[in-house]
N, C-alpha and C positions, 0 to 999 in steps of 0.2 A: 797046269790048267791050260786049256785051249785059249788062244787069244780071241776066240769068237764067242766065248760064253764066260760068264762070271757068276759067282754065287750071289745072285740077286733075286728077290722075290718078284713075282708078276706085279704085285701091288706097287713095289718100289719103282719098277720100270714104267708102269702106267702113270704114276705120280709125276715122274720126270717128263714124260712125253706130254702129259696134260699141261704142265707148266710151259713147255716149249711151244706148244701149238695154240695156246689160248691166252697167254699172259702178255700184255702190251710191253712190259719191260724186256721180255725175251726178243721181241721184234727189234728193239733198239740195240740190245747187246745179248745175243744168243750164246756167246762163247763159253761163259761159265757153265751153262746148262749142257752144252755140247760135251764139255769135259766130264761132267758128272755122268752123263749117259754113256759115253765111251768107256768110262771106268767100270760101270756095272754091266753093260750089255752093248757092245759095238754092233751086234746084230740083234735087234729087238722087234717083237711083234706087238703092235699097238692094239688097243681094244677095238679100234675102227677096222682092223684087218690089214693094215699096211705093215710091211716089214720095213723097219727104219734102220739105216746103216750110218754109223757115225765115225768109223775108223777109216784111215786113208787107204790101207791095203784093200779092205772090202769094197769101198766105194770105187776105186780104180778097177778092181776086178770085174765088178758088175757093169760099169760103164763100157768096158771093152769086150765083154763076154758075148759070144754068138748065141748063147743060151738065153739071152735076155733081149726082149724087144719092147715095143710100145703097144699098149692096149688102152685106148682112152676110155672105153666103156667099162673095163675092169677097174680103172682108177676112179672113175666117177661113182661106180657102185660102192666102192670102198669109202667114198666120202659120206655115205649114208643119206644121200638126197633121194627122196622118193619122187617118182615121175620126172626123172632128170631130162627126158626127151622133151618136156614142156618148157624147158629153160633155154632161151636163145644163147645164153653165155656158154652152155655146154654144146648145143648142136652146132655152133659156129666152128668148133675145133675138130669136128669129125674128119674134115679133109686137110687138117693142118699137116705141114711137112714134119713138124716136131713129133707128131704122133704116128707117122707112117712107118711101115716096115717094108723091106725089099719084097717084091721088085718095084712096088709103087714108090717107095722112098728113093730108090736108085734113079728112076726115071725123072721124078720131080726135081731132085737135087741136081741132076745133070743139066736139066734145062735152066734152072735158076742160077747155078753156080757161075755161068758165063758172065754174069754181072758182078762177080766178086772174086775174080782172078787176081793173082799177085800183081799183074801188070795194070789191071784196071784200078786197083786200090792205089798203087804207086802214083798213077796219073792224077789222083785226087789231092796229093800232098800240097801243091801250090795253092789250090783253091781253099783247102782247110786252113793253111797258114794265113791266107787273106781274111778268111772269116774270123779267125782268132783275133787278128789285128783290128778288124772292124768292130768286134764286140768289146774288146778291152780298151781301145783308145778313148771312147766316150767316158769310160769309168775312170781313166787317168785324169781326164779333164775336170770331172766334178769331184773326184776323190771322196774321202769320207766313208760313210756307212752305206753299204748296199747289200741286197740279197743276191749273192753270187750264183746261187742255184737258178734263180729266175732270170738274171741278167746275162748269164754265161753258160753254166753247165747244162741247161736245157736247150737254149736256142742254137748252140753250136751243133750237137749231133742231130737235132731236129732239122736244121737247115740242110745238113749233108744228106740225110736219108730222104728228105723231101725231094731234093734235086734228083737223087738216084731213082726213086720210085715214080716220081711225076706228080706229087701232091703240090699244088700251088702254094707259094710262100704265105699268102694271106690266110690259108686254111689251117696250117699246122698248129698254131697255138691252141686251138680248141681240143686237140687230141691228147694233151698231156694228162688231164684228169680222166678223160674217157678210157684210156688204156690202163691207167691205174685202177679205175673202177672195174673194168671187165675182168681183170685178173683175180679179183676177190673170190670168184667161183672156184679157183684152183687152190685156195687156202685149205689146209686140212680142216675138215668138218665145218664148212662155212655156215654162218647163221642165216636165217630167213632174210634179215635186213641186208646182209652182204649179197645174197643171191638176187634180191630185188634190184639193188644198185648195179650189179654186174649185168643183169638182163637188160636194163634200160640202156646201159652203155653199149651193149652188143648190138641192139637194134639200130642205134644211131650210127655206129661205125659201119655196120653192114649197108645201111641206106646210102651212106656217103660213097663207099667204094663201088656199089652197084652203079651209081651215077657216073663216077670217074671212069670205070671200065667201059661203060656204054659210050662215053665221049671219045675214048681212045679207039674204040672200034670204028667210029665214024671218021675220026681224024687223028691218025697216029702221030706221036711226037717222039723226040729223042729221049726216051726214058725207059725204065725197066718194064713198066706195065705194057707199053707198046711192044717191046721186044718179046715179052712172054706171050702176048697175043699172037705173034707171028712165029714163035719158036716151034720147031719140030725136032723130034729125035726118032730116027728110023720110021718116019711116017706117023708117029704119035704126037698128039698135041695135048695141051692141058684142057681139061673140061672147065666149064664155067665155074662150078663150085670150087674146083682146085685153084683156079686163078684168083677167085675172090678170097679164098683162105690164104694163099701165098702172099698176095699184096698186103693184106691186113697184118699178117704175121711179121713180114719183113719190115714193114713200116713201124709197128709198135716196138718190136725188138730192137730196131735200129737206133731209137733215141732213148728209150727208158733205161736200158742197161748201161749205156754209155754216160747218161746223165748221172746215174748212181756211181759209176766208176769215178767220175770227176768229183762229185760231191763227197762221197765217202773218203776218197783218197785225199782230198784237200783237208777235210776235217782231221784225218789221221795225222797228216803232216803238221797241222796247227797244234795238235795235242802232243806232238813230239818235235819241238822246235829244233833239237839237234839234228834231226833228219832233214828238216826243211833247210837248215843252214848248209848241210852237206850238199844238197842239190844246188844251192846258190853258188857254192864254192867250186863244185865239180859238175858242170852241166852235162858232161858225158855219162853221168850216172842215170840219166832220166829213163832210158829204155829199161834198164834193170829195175828201176824204181817202180815203173808201171806194173811189172810182174809181181813185185813184192806187195804193192798196194792191192792188186787183184787177189793175192793170197790172203792178205791181212784182213780185208773186209769186203768180201765178194758182193757184187751187185745182185747175183742170183744165188740164193742160199740152198736151194734144193732142186732136184730133178727126178721126176718119176720114171719108173720102168716097170715092166711086168715079166715074170719068169715064163718063158715059152716052154721050157722043160723043167723037170726037177733040177734045182740048182743047189749044189753042195758048196757051202762056205765053211771050211774047217769041219767041225762036227755038227753043224746046223744044216738042215735041208729045207730050202724054201720050195714048197710044192708048185708044180706047173700051174699057171693061171693066176697066181697071187701077186698083188700089187707091192712094189718096192719103192721106197722113198730114199734116194741117196742124198745125204746132207753134205753138200759140197763145201759149205763153210766150215763144218766140223772136220772134214778131211784136210782142209787147208791149215788147220791149227792142231793137227795130230802131232804130239811130241815124238812119236816113233818115226816120223818123217822129217820134221823140222826141229832143230834145237831151239829151245826157248821160243816156242811158236807165238806167244802172246806179245812178243817184242817186235816193233817195227824196225826194220834194218834195210835201208835202201842199198847197202853194200852186200846184202846176203847173196850167196851164190847158189847155183843149182836149184833155182826156184822154178817149179813147174806146177802152177796152180791148176786145180781142176775146175776153175770158175766158168770155163766155157764148155763143160761137159767132156765127153770123150767118145771114142768109137765112131761109128757111122753118123752119129748125131752130134758130133763136135760142131760147135757154133759156126755157122756159115760166115758170120760177120766178125769173127774174132780179129782178123788182121785189120779191119777197118776200125774197130773199137780201140785196138792198141795204138794205131796211128793217131786217132783223135786224142786219146789220153796223153800220148807223148807230146804232141804239139800244144795241147791245153796247158800242161804243167810247165813246158818250156816258156810259153807266153806269159804265164802268171809270174814266174820268178824273174823274167826279164823286164816286165812292165812295172812291177811293184817292188819297192825296197822293203816294205813291211806289209804283212797281212796278219791281222789279229781277229779273233772271234769277238763279235760285238755282243752276242748273247748266246746262251746255250741252245743249240738247235733241237727241234722236235723231229722224231722219226715217224715215218709212215707205219701203220699197224700191220702191214704185210710182212710175213717172214719170207715168202717165196721171192718177191722182188724187194730187196733190202735197200732202203734209201731214205734220204731226208725229205722233210716237207719244205724246208727252206734252209738257207745258210747265210745268216747276216754277219758280215765281216766289215772291219774298218781297214781301208786301203790307203797306203801312202805311195804315190807314184815314184818310180825310180828317177 
């Protein structure tokens, strides 16, 4: 039997997909449902019209394929939202880099990638180490029970990306909930309430960045927004809608996914104390541990694509123009790629998580997220001799951006 199809009824597939995309328990722990879906149909078509991929081989093939692109309007139509153009949470992404195809994508990425070169990221390491120390030292002094997500996992990446983009430090705390809210429109089949919340957040975010960009036009600063305003490539510059979209996208992506990397990763280590002990005893494991934590419980669980031409996956053909949802978290737990995939192992070798996507849309900030994750976990095990869960954490209801609402832990300074 082909690895791309199984003897499963359409009703069975729809039942699994319905559970995955609409059950709060799946937002907290989607992995058992991923395994069931992969067993019956690693390439499945949902009632909503999306093709959903849950196998590692299929996900990687699609992420890297030149026959697959991005089509935000096709994806939105498959969401089943009527009059989507009336929703600011959808219209704001029309110029997004993450939805662009070449040559537009090539031009935008070339202009913005100058702020995310290996050299520019490496230069940030001393500053990030300082931020880690500044955030953790007060927690050492008061010890006891704290919400580590609020006190550390959010402010660390938010501070870093705020400095890069040019968002004043006093402004960034307001954006944590706003960016969580605005992404609700990207959930599969969003409810009217989710759309209303997303639209309100979109308007507020847009108004803020309109004002910020106007300030930088009048008085440039040493930040990425000012650099993008001045950037040219073969005589071409970013349009105002492109600049608005890029600034918002980079800022939101720069803290939300890394907050989840730190929060999800620490929770995984707390639930697997033998792995936390391994990190304490062998600090050199931390870089590999970040890769394993990215694989084990990814911050971003799915990534949409659209077939530009008819796409053949085994004996399944996805017609041109149809929407595809690649389940990154499912690919990371595929037993055909990783032995015993549901086990956390910070010594695991040959770990290549698809958590940052792939192909031309590979995450621009991946190196920055990895650096922040490494320094965050190094700081935590160095500063505290004991970290224990104070209460069972609650998860956000988003499957796309997979993360905790809070993480209350009890800390004992080293």
